[in-house]
C-alpha positions as CSV (number, residue, x, y, z in Angstrom):
1,X,65.3,46.2,-28.5
2,X,62.3,44.3,-29.4
3,X,61.2,41.6,-27.0
4,X,59.3,38.7,-28.4
5,X,56.1,37.9,-26.6
6,X,55.6,34.3,-25.7
7,X,52.6,32.8,-27.2
8,X,49.9,32.2,-24.7
9,X,48.6,28.7,-24.3
10,X,44.9,28.6,-24.7
11,X,43.3,27.2,-21.6
12,X,40.3,25.0,-22.5
13,X,38.2,22.9,-20.3
14,X,37.1,19.8,-21.9
15,X,33.5,19.2,-21.0
16,X,33.0,15.9,-22.8
17,X,34.0,13.8,-19.8
18,X,31.9,15.9,-17.4
19,X,28.9,15.4,-19.7
20,X,29.5,11.7,-19.8
21,X,29.6,11.5,-16.0
22,X,26.4,13.5,-15.7
23,X,24.6,11.2,-18.2
24,X,25.8,8.1,-16.4
25,X,24.5,9.5,-13.1
26,X,21.2,10.4,-14.7
27,X,20.9,6.9,-16.1
28,X,21.7,5.4,-12.7
29,X,19.1,7.4,-10.9
30,X,16.4,6.6,-13.5
31,X,17.1,2.9,-13.4
32,X,17.3,2.6,-9.6
33,X,14.3,4.8,-8.8
34,X,11.1,3.0,-7.9
35,X,7.8,4.7,-8.5
36,X,5.2,3.4,-6.1
37,X,1.8,4.8,-6.0
38,X,0.3,4.4,-2.6
39,X,-3.4,3.9,-2.7
40,X,-5.8,4.3,0.1
41,X,-9.4,3.4,0.6
42,X,-11.4,5.8,2.7
43,X,-13.7,3.9,5.0
44,X,-16.5,5.4,7.1
45,X,-17.0,2.7,9.7
46,X,-20.4,1.8,11.1
47,X,-21.3,2.7,14.6
48,X,-21.9,0.2,17.5
49,X,-23.2,0.9,21.0
50,X,-21.2,-1.9,22.7
51,X,-18.1,-3.9,22.1
52,X,-14.6,-4.3,23.4
53,X,-11.5,-2.5,22.0
54,X,-9.1,-4.7,20.1
55,X,-6.1,-6.1,21.9
56,X,-2.7,-5.0,20.7
57,X,-0.8,-7.9,19.3
58,X,2.8,-8.3,18.2
59,X,1.7,-10.8,15.5
60,X,1.4,-9.7,11.9
61,X,-2.2,-9.1,11.1
62,X,-4.2,-8.8,7.9
63,X,-6.7,-6.0,7.3
64,X,-9.3,-6.1,4.6
65,X,-10.8,-2.7,3.8
66,X,-14.1,-2.7,2.0
67,X,-15.1,0.6,0.3
68,X,-18.6,2.0,-0.2
69,X,-18.5,0.9,-3.8
70,X,-17.5,-2.7,-2.8
71,X,-13.8,-2.4,-3.7
72,X,-11.3,-4.3,-1.6
73,X,-7.9,-3.3,-0.2
74,X,-5.6,-5.7,1.7
75,X,-3.2,-4.1,4.1
76,X,-3.5,-0.8,2.4
77,X,-3.0,-2.1,-1.2
78,X,-6.0,-1.8,-3.5
79,X,-7.1,-5.0,-5.3
80,X,-7.7,-4.6,-9.0
81,X,-10.8,-6.9,-9.2
82,X,-13.6,-7.1,-6.7
83,X,-14.4,-10.8,-6.7
84,X,-13.9,-13.8,-4.3
85,X,-11.1,-15.4,-6.2
86,X,-9.0,-12.2,-6.3
87,X,-9.5,-11.6,-2.6
88,X,-8.7,-15.3,-1.8
89,X,-5.5,-15.2,-3.8
90,X,-4.4,-11.9,-2.2
91,X,-5.1,-13.2,1.3
92,X,-3.2,-16.4,0.6
93,X,-0.2,-14.5,-0.8
94,X,-0.1,-12.0,2.0
95,X,-0.5,-14.6,4.8
96,X,2.0,-17.0,3.1
97,X,-0.3,-19.9,4.0
98,X,-0.5,-19.0,7.7
99,X,-4.2,-19.0,8.5
100,X,-3.6,-18.5,12.3
101,X,-3.0,-14.8,11.7
102,X,-5.7,-12.4,12.9
103,X,-7.9,-11.0,10.2
104,X,-9.6,-7.7,10.5
105,X,-12.5,-6.7,8.2
106,X,-13.1,-2.9,8.1
107,X,-16.2,-2.2,5.9
108,X,-17.6,1.2,5.0
109,X,-21.0,2.0,6.6
110,X,-22.4,2.3,3.1
111,X,-20.8,-0.9,1.8
112,X,-23.2,-3.6,0.6
113,X,-23.8,-6.6,2.8
114,X,-22.7,-8.9,0.0
115,X,-19.2,-7.3,-0.1
116,X,-18.7,-8.0,3.6
117,X,-20.1,-11.6,3.2
118,X,-17.7,-12.2,0.3
119,X,-14.7,-11.1,2.5
120,X,-15.9,-13.4,5.3
121,X,-16.4,-16.2,2.9
122,X,-12.9,-15.8,1.5
123,X,-11.5,-15.9,5.1
124,X,-13.6,-19.0,5.9
125,X,-12.5,-20.9,2.8
126,X,-8.8,-20.2,3.6
127,X,-9.3,-21.3,7.2
128,X,-8.8,-18.1,9.1
129,X,-10.3,-18.5,12.6
130,X,-9.4,-15.2,14.2
131,X,-11.8,-12.9,12.5
132,X,-12.7,-9.4,13.7
133,X,-15.1,-6.7,12.2
134,X,-14.3,-3.1,13.2
135,X,-16.8,-0.4,14.1
136,X,-16.6,3.0,15.7
137,X,-18.2,3.8,19.1
138,X,-21.6,5.4,18.7
139,X,-21.7,9.1,19.8
140,X,-24.4,10.0,22.3
141,X,-27.1,12.3,20.9
142,X,-26.7,15.8,22.2
């Protein structure tokens, strides 16, 4: 007696839909990902023997950082150009026209006097009245 064997069905996994889904997910992640490059400006503050510590405020405040090379950063974002017009435009955009916000100028100890005066001039032209310049407390000589 000869038994006939049943023909086996070949089991194949179709990978085309899986590859389509993977490419769509890849495309989704590429399109929705934002690449931000955080820039920081290292500032070595000058020393002062007297002064009062700043008061904590719940208001939004603006901080202009001035590097040793005269570069400006506003609230941690580096400005591309180092001139008065760029700084004024950035201050105007960040404050949204509200010149009652406190403005803090943090200049490096090696920054030029002109760079600090330019920042103060920009603040004055925009009408900022609450202006503060930061320093660090002088260390006593050992």
